[in-house]
Residue, then its C-alpha position, 0 to 999 in steps of 0.5 A: m860101707h868100706e870097700y875091700f878088695i882082692l889083688r890076684w896076678a892073672e898071668v905073667q906070660v913069656n911067649l917063647g916063640n918071639t920072646e915078647f914080654f906080656l904082663s897082665m894083672t886082674l884086680i877084684t873088688n866087691h864092686n868092680k873088676y879092673f884089668l891092666y895089661f902092658k908090654p914093652d913095645h919098641g922100648i915104650l910100655l903101653f898103658l891100656p884103659f882099665f876095663h871096669y864093671g859096675s861102679y867106677n872107684f876113683f881110689m882104686n883107679r889111682l891105686l892101680v896106676g901107682i902099681y903100674i908105674l912101680f912095676s914098669i920101672i922094675f921091668l925096665s931096670w931088669t931089661k937093661e941090666s939083663l942086657s948089660s950083663w950079657m954084653s959084658k961077658i963079650p971080650t973087647d980086646h982079645f979073642d981066645r980061639s981056644k974056646e967056643w964062644i956061644l952065649k945063651l941070651p939074655e942070661g949070658e950064659t956060656l954054652s958048649f956046642k953039645d949045650l946049644l944042641d940040647h937047647l935046640e933039641k925040640v925047636r922045629v925052626i932054627f934061624i941061623g944068621e950068617t955073614h955071607d962071606q964068612m967061611e967059619h959061619h958056613r962050617a958052623q951051619l954045617r956042623l949043626i946040620q950034621n949033628l942034628m941029623d946024627r940026633g935023629h932029626k929030620v932036617v930041611v935046609a931052607m936057604e935064602m940063596f935061592e928063589r922059590g921058582q928054582q925049587p924043581i932045580l934044587d929037588r933034582w940036585t938033592e936027588g943026585v941027578l945034577s952035576e955041580e957044573e949043571f946045577l951052578k948053570e941051572v940056578k944062574w948062581e953067579t947072577t942070582w947069588g954071586m958069592d964064592f960057591q966055595l963057601y956053600r959047596d960043603i953044605l949043598n954036597e952034605v944036603k945032596d949026600r944025605r938026600l935032605k930037602l933043600l928049600a929054596l926061600n927067596i921071593e923072586r928078586d925081580l919083584i924085589r927090585k921093582v919095588a926097590q926102584n918104584g915102590v909097591e904102588a907102582l906095581s902092575f896088577s899081575d905083579r901085586e897079585r905075587l905079593p905076600s901079605i905085608d905089614l909096614k907098622d913095625q916101628a922099631y924095625r922101621s927105625y932100625l932100617q933107617s939106621i942102616y939106610r942113613e949109612h948109605q943113603e949117598g949110594v943107590a938107595k935114594d928113597f927110604e920108603k922104597f927101600y923099606q918096602a923092599q926090604i919087608l917084602w923080602d922078609e915077608g916072602m921068606a917068612e910066607t915060604l916057611s909058614q906054607f911049607l910047615q903046613t904041607p904033609e912034606g913039612k910034618d915033623k921036620t926041623l927047619l934050619v933056616l940059612t940067611g943073612s944076619g940082617h933078616v933075623m937080628f933082634h927078631f925083626g925081619i923074617p922070624n916076627r913075620f914067620y910067627r905072625r903067620i904060624p905060631v911055631p916056636y923058633r930059636i934064633v942062632m946069630l953067628k958073628e965074627w968077633k971084632k973089637e967093635i962088636h957091641q955096636e953091631i949086636s945092640f940096638p936101643e929100640a929093640t925089645n929083644p936081645v939080637a938072638h936067642f944064641l950068639w956064636l962068636t967066630p974067630p976074627t978072619s985075618l986080612e991074608r985069608r980074606k977074599p975081596k968083597i965088592g958087593i955087587i950081584l952081576k948078570e951076564k948077557e949074550e946080546p950085547r955080550g958083556v957083564w952088568i951090575e944088577r944089584v949093589l948091596p947096601q954098605s958095601l965097598a961097591e956102593k961107597g965107591g959109586l957103582l950103580p945097578e945098570d952099569q956095564i962093566l967094561w974093564v977092571n984094572e985093564k982086563e976086558i970084562k966079557h964074561l963073569e969069569d973075567l971079573h973073577e980073574a981080575v979080582f981074584r989075586k987082590g987083597s988089602g990096600d989094592t985098588l980096583i979101577f972099573i971102567v963102566i958105561r952109564e947111561g951111554k957115557k964111560k965113567e972110571i970108578k976106583i975101589t980100594l980094598p980094605 
């Protein structure tokens, strides 16, 4: 008896939440039912065994393998072609300041700001990846807040810059209870974030003026610091109870973080596993905050604008995938990037199965004259003994490359004595490209001189 078969596509599904591609196929014969499923997982197509019922047919199995290989080749070719096509639309030698550079990925379609708003119209969660010291990025964020509000969205602004325990302070700010000086003092801006407040002032004033919800996104930094120094295993029982659920199995993200780690392994990060665990904890904590808020009555019918560093959302790694794992709410990523000639290197990663974001918004390059020196240290001021200590050194920063370490006490900078945070700001305020900062620090009881030249 000759066997006949019917080939039917069961589905070709694109998940709009995390843009992972799934392809499944059902093949039915008069005796057997076969199921084929594959997806690009970290750049590798996974082939699952066939599920069959009844007699096993060798010819049908070989036919399915052939179909699988054919469509694998087609799919990979399409992926590479789509990625290269949008990459080619980014200018490599000159940035035209007269136009807005917003690209929809992976198509590479050039959008106006209105087009971008139209695409975001029905999205509940919008991640906006920033470079913290870029004023153009914060202007873009403010513009999005204002225009979404004008379109009738009930906007909540979630910010990486604040810890969850500071939520009552943020609520008092948006209620108009606190002055700017009181707010900065209560959130300990200089020690918990440390960036120039002018970068964020307009956003925070807009939130207060419109009485919007300002959501503290970050997990407690002392917990992240403990994991970075000693790993999750060394945490006390009480600290372990504060941890969100953590998934360490994303091999593509691990490879991405390894590529970053290799660039600064001579600095503070000596143990990749602890570095990796701390980064994942950071991402998981913020993802947990978002998912929990959306499930509260306060989060109902709200549009969340999530302001965070680009490293937490690139390629959907970090917060987005972890957020979607908890609550499958569709999201979009708007990646803000300062244009530079080598930008292609920043927005590509061979093992990533997704583009860098849903939308890439290129901002004009900042001239050297307008740049403020960014050393890359988070500071803490103590009353007893009085002085300024380094709490955290940012990865890939000038501070890390120069050799500054957490727990260094800063005594002098260019012959200016450092007793308060304001002293340090004054010492570096008028410095610019080509200037050298000479730090005198105390490390393990000994004075040490460290020179950092500003690029």
